[in-house]
N, C-alpha and C positions, 0 to 999 in steps of 0.2 A: 365091728362092735355092734352087738344087738342092743337096740334102744326101744324100750316100751315105757309105760308108766309104772312098771313094777321092777324095782332094782333087784329084788331077790331072785326073780326069774331070770333077769338078764345076766346075772353072774352065777347062774346055777352050774356052769361048766368050770368054775374056778376050782383050783386044787383044795384039798381038805385043810391044809395048813393055813391058807388064806382065809377061808370061812371061819375057822376056829379063832384066828387072830382078831378079825373084825367083830366077833361076838364078845370079845373081852373089852367091855366098854370103859373108857376113862371117865373121870369126873371132869366137868367143865369149869375152869377157873378163869379169873381175870384180875388184872391190876389196873388202877386208874392213875394217870398223872395229868398234868395241866393240859396236855394235848389230846387226851382221850383214852378210851379203854384199849387194853391189850388182852386178847383172848388166848388161852392155851389149854391143852388137854393134859391130864395128869394120870398116870398109872402108878399105883403104889406097889412096891416090891413085895414079893411073897416072903421074904426072909429078913425083914427089918433092916434092910441094907442102908448104909450111910453113903452110898453112891447116888449120884444124880446124872443121868444121861439126857442131854438136851438135843432134840432134832430141830433144825431150822430149814425151811423150804426155800425154793427158788422164786424168781420173779413171777408174779401173777398167780402163784400157787397158794397153798393153805395147809394148815396143820393136819388135815385128814389124809394127805398124801402118805403120812407115816402110820396110819391106823393098822395096816397089815404087818408092819415091820416092828413098831415099838413094843408090842406085847411079847415079842420073842426074847426080850432081855430082862424079864421080870424076875428071873432066878438070880440075876447078877446086880440089878440096879432098879431104883425108881426112875421113871421115864417121863419126860415132858416133850410135847410138840407144840411149837409156838406159831401163832398167826402174827406175822410182822405187820406194822401199821399199814393201813390202806389195802390189806389183803385178808381173805377169810372173813372171820367175824370180828376182827379188830376195827376200830374206828378209822375213818378217813382223817387226813390231816391237811393243813394248809400247805405245808412243805414236807419234803422227805429227804433223808440223808442216811448214809451208812452209819454215821456217828450216832444219830438218833436211834436207829435200829439197835445199835450196840448198847445204848443206855437202857433200852427196854429189856434187853437180855440181862444186864446187870441188876435191874430192879427185880426181875423174876428170881434170879439167883439169890439175892438178898432175902427175899420173902421165904423161899423154900429152905434156905440154910437154917433159918430160925425155926420154921414149922416142923422140919423133918430131921433136924440134927445132921445135916449133910456135911461130909468131910471131903469127898472127892467129886470133882466136876469134870464130866466128859462132854464134849460138844461135837456133833456131827452136822455139817452144813452142806447142802447141795446147791451148786451154782451160786446165785447171789447169797444164799445162806452160808456158803463157805467163806465169802468175804466178811460177812458179819461175824462169824465165828472166829476168824483169824484176827479181826480187829479187836474183839473182846480179849482174846489171849495176848495180844500185843500191848493193849492198854493196861492190863493188870497181869503182869507176868507170873504172879504167885497164885492166881486164882484157878486156872484151868490145869487139870491133871494130865489130860491128853486131848488131842484135837485131830479130827478127820475132816478133810475137805474133799468133796466129790465133784469132779468135773467143773471146777470153778475157774472162770476166765480171769486171769490176773494180767493186767496191762503191762507191757514192756516199758522201760524207762523213756523211750522216745515216742510213746503213744500220743497221738494228736487228737484230742476229743472233737475238734472242729471238723474232722474228716469222718466222724462216726455219729452223725446226728440221728435222732429218732430211736425207735425201739420196736420190739415185736408186738406190743400190746395195741390193739386197734381201738378206735373210738367206740365207746359203749353204745350199743343199740338195745332197744327193748323189743321183746317178742311176745306175741299174745299167748303162746302155749309153751309149757315147759319142755315138751318133747322136741319142739322146733329148735330151741337154743341148744339142747343137749346134742342134737344131731350135728351141730356146728363146732363141737368141742374138738380142738386140735392141740397137739403139743407144739411148743415153741422153744427153740427152732424146730421146724417140722422134721419129723422122722417117723419111721415105721416102728411100731411096738406090737409084738405078737401077743402080748399078754392083755388081750382086749378086756378081760374081766377086771383087771386093775384099772384100765382107762375108764371103764364104765362106772366103777366105784367112785373114783375121784371126780368125774364129771358131775355126778349126782350132787356133790357138795360144793361145786364151783359156781352155782347159780343161786339167785334169790328172787323172790317175787316182790315187786313194788306196785304202787298205785298205777304206774305206767306200763306194767307188764314184767316179764322175766328178763333179768340181766345178769351178767357176770358179776361176781362179788367184788373183784378188785377195782380200785380207783383208776380209771383210765388216764387220769392226769398225772398219776404217780411216776410212771416210767420215764417220760421225757423230762420231768423236772427233778428226778432223783439226783441228789448231790453225791457224786462218787468220790473215791479216795485217790484222786489224781495227785501224784507226787508222794504218796504215802507208801512206805515199805514196811511190810510186816516184820516184827522182831520178837516173836514169841520164844519162850524158853522151853515150853513143854514138848514132849514127843509128839510128832505130827506126821500124819500119813496123807498123801495126796492120791486119791483114786480117780482114774479117768477111763472113759470108754474108748476102746480101740477104734471105734468108728465115729467118734464125736466130732462134729463140725467145729465146736468151740476149741478143740485141741489141734486143729489142722494147721498146715503151713509151719510157720516158725513159732506158733504160740506155745506149744508144749516145750520145745527146746529152750525158749526164753524163760519159761517158768523154772525149768530145771537149772538153767544157768544162774538164775537169781537166788534160788532157794534150796538147792540140793544139799547145802551144808546144814540146813535145819529141818529138812523134811525128807521122808522116804516116799517112793512112788510105787504105785501098783496099778497095772493095766488089767482091765476086765474085757476079755474077748467077747465079740458078738454083742457089744453094747454101744449105743450112741450116747448122746448127751445125758439122757434121762436114765442113768445107770440103775437107780433103785427100781424103776419100772421094768426095764429090760431084764435085769438079773437080780431079782429081790433076794432069793435064797443065797446067792453068791455074796451079795452085799452084807447080809446078816452074818454069814460065816466069817467074812473078812473083819467086820467090826468086832465080833466076839473074840476072835483070835488076837486081834490087835489090842483091845482094851481090857479084856478079862481073862 
C-alpha cells in the first residue's frame, strides 16, 4: 500500500469503477439520542425509489468502508451506510451492546421511512454488522424485506465466553504525524488484501487528529466491554443470505458447519472464492453482483 500525504495520488492505480463511485458523494446525516450522536451517510436514488438499502460495518470500521460499493445501487435503491456507536464519526458511549446498536438502526429507519416514503428495507451487514442486522430483523420480523450477512461469526450453542477474552482492537496510542499512523493500518483479523487502493482509501478515514496527536477513530474501550448476544438465537422471517469468504479465518474449523446446522432452514449460503474475512475488500465487484442479484 502506497502511503503519502496525498490520497488521490496514492489510489491513482484504482480501477475506474472505484474512482467513479467515491466521487459520488453522499450527504452526511446524524441522529441524536440520550447516549449521543449516530452518524451515517446517505445516497438518494436516481429513480425516486421507495427502497432503502442499509450497510453496516464490522468491528473498528466505519461507514466509509462502503463508499465504493454503496453508489452501485442507486438505480435500485436509496442507500445508507452507518457508523455504529464508538466507531467512525459516531459518539463514544459509556457502554456498548448489540441491542443498543440495533436500537440505533431502528431509529435511523424510523427517520428515513418518514422523510423518504420508504416501503422496503434491505440490510447488508459485514462481520459485527451482520449480527446487528440479524438482531434488527429478529426483533421486528415485519420490518426487513431481505437480509444479507457477510462473514459474520455466530457463536455455537456451547460457546464459552470465558475462554475467549479480549479482542483485536489494541489500546489507542497517539502519533505525531498522520502518515505514521496510516502506515500502521492493518485489517483485523490479519489477512492479505491485494486491493491496496481500497485499503488506502479506508485508512484515510480511520484516523482523526486530536490535541494529543493522531489516533484511530474507534473507542478502544468498546471491544472488550461490548455486550454480545450470548444465548440469543436469530429468528427472522425475511429471506436471508449468508456470504462467506472461502479463506476466512472466522469461518474455519467447525464454525461454518455450526452456523449451517443452526440456520440452514432460514438462510441460504454463498461462498466467495479467493476471499478471506474482509470479503467486500477482497472481492468488491463480486459482492456488488451478489447483492444486486439477491435483492433486486
